[in-house]
C-alpha positions, 0 to 999 in steps of 0.5 A: 091289408091291400092286395099289393101286400098279399100274399104275406111273405115267409122268407128263407133267410135274414140276418137282422139278429147279427145287425142288432148284435153289432149294435153292442147294446142291451137295448138293441132289440128296441131298435127292431120295434122302434125303427132302424136303418136296416132292411127289417124292423116291425114297422117296415114289416107291416108296411111290406107284408113281411110275415116272418121267416128264418132268423139266422144266428151268424158268427162274424170273423174279424174283418169279415166280407163286408170289408171286401164287398167292393172287390165283388163289384169288379168281376172276376174275384176270389175273396179269401175265406176267414180262418175258423172261429174258436168254439168258445167265441162262437158260442158266446156270440150265438147265445147273445143273438138268440137272447136278442130274438127271445127278447123280441118275442118277450116284447111281442114283436114276433113269435119263435115258431117250432111247429108249422101250425104256429107259423100259420097262426102268426100269418093269420094273426099278424104276428111275425113268425120266426124260425131259429136258424144257425148259419154256420155251426161254430157254436156247436161242439163236436160232442153235440151237447150245445145242439141239444141246448139250442134245439130246446131253445127253439133251433129248427134249422142249421147250416153246417158252415157259413163258407169258412171251414168248421169242424163239420165241413167246408164251404165255398169262397165268394168266387166268380166265375167258379163252381162250388166244387172246391175242397173236401166235404163233411168231416166225420163230425159233420156226418154225425151232426147231419144224423143228429139233426135228422133225429131231432128234425132240425132242417139242414141248409146246404146254402154255403156248403161246397159241392162235396158237402152238398152230396154228403148231406144228400147221402147221409140225410133222410130229409129233403135237401134245402138251400134257404138262400141260393140261386141257379148256377146256369144263370150266374156261374158263382160258387154260391149257386147251385148246378142243374145236377144239384137242383135235380137232387133237391127236386128228387128229395122233395126239397126246396130252394129260396131265391137269394136277392143278393145281386152278385148271385142273380146277375150273369156277370156276378157283379155286386151292383145294386143297379140291377133290375128286379127282373133279374129275380124273376128270371131266377124264379122262372128257372128254378120253377122250371127245374124244381117245379112250382112246389119247391121254390120260395124266397130267401132274400138274405135281408140285412146280409146282402146288397139287393136290387135298389128297387127293394130297399127293405121289406117295406118294398116287397109290394114292388116284388109282388107287382113284378111277379104278377106282371110276369104272369104268376097267378094267385095260386103260384104267388101264394106258394112262392111267398109262403106256402111252399116253405110251410109245406117243406117244414111239414115234411122236415119237422113231421 
């Protein structure tokens, strides 16, 4: 492996399972190993030095926001949130996506990791390391029976909401310009979910929560506060981004933020315009490092779930990002931290 492919990148968020699910075929997992048009597959990962990350289980809504992305090209915008998804439907979809990930492991394309020692072994051995993440807890019932089943199957990271409301809390709409201070926070069931995740060492992700929900997690969780794929509000005043006050709380908790590559969350104008220079990602990284310190920042690309700068068409183009980071002056030690070490150390703190 050449220097442009190192350090290997362990990434905070991708949606490849949802993309495979949308293929609606039992052979969908084969597309990951044989090649597909999306951001991530086995061959592209080897080319780009993609070592793995958080593989999201995501339940779509009818119509969903993909149909409204054109609205985000012309700020200001305020996309209405979909209605809550029924638990029964969400459970079936989540099980399907988890089965796809299990099939990928069976095929030898990756390994589902529940310990940081397994992640390190994968990075050293050239196997993609996959942490099971749930983006929106619609598949979890109020009594939390499903939480134990998913945990036994490998779930180690969970976001209580994906923007639309759940029985556990409320998220933010895709709104620009706007803060995340929109609506109520966690419900009583949401607080029980937080405590149950803490007990099971399931990492909680605040990325799509509104600000009230963020502060509820800060209050009720004993674990570090983590945003797997969010950016700085000070540079892009989008409802999905984090204010300086939130970043201060994350730093105090010894938490982490993964840089989201989605252009609407990096550009100062909030536009979903892929003709965005890669320097916009570097500017966000610089700011997050200044606010959080170099031990609490990583990458959270949102591959296969977002429009990203044209310079990074998929994971095979990750050397372009590394080159830009090095050209900006990030030394080898900092590169290693940002690319994978900080995530692994964070999971050590959460998973214990």
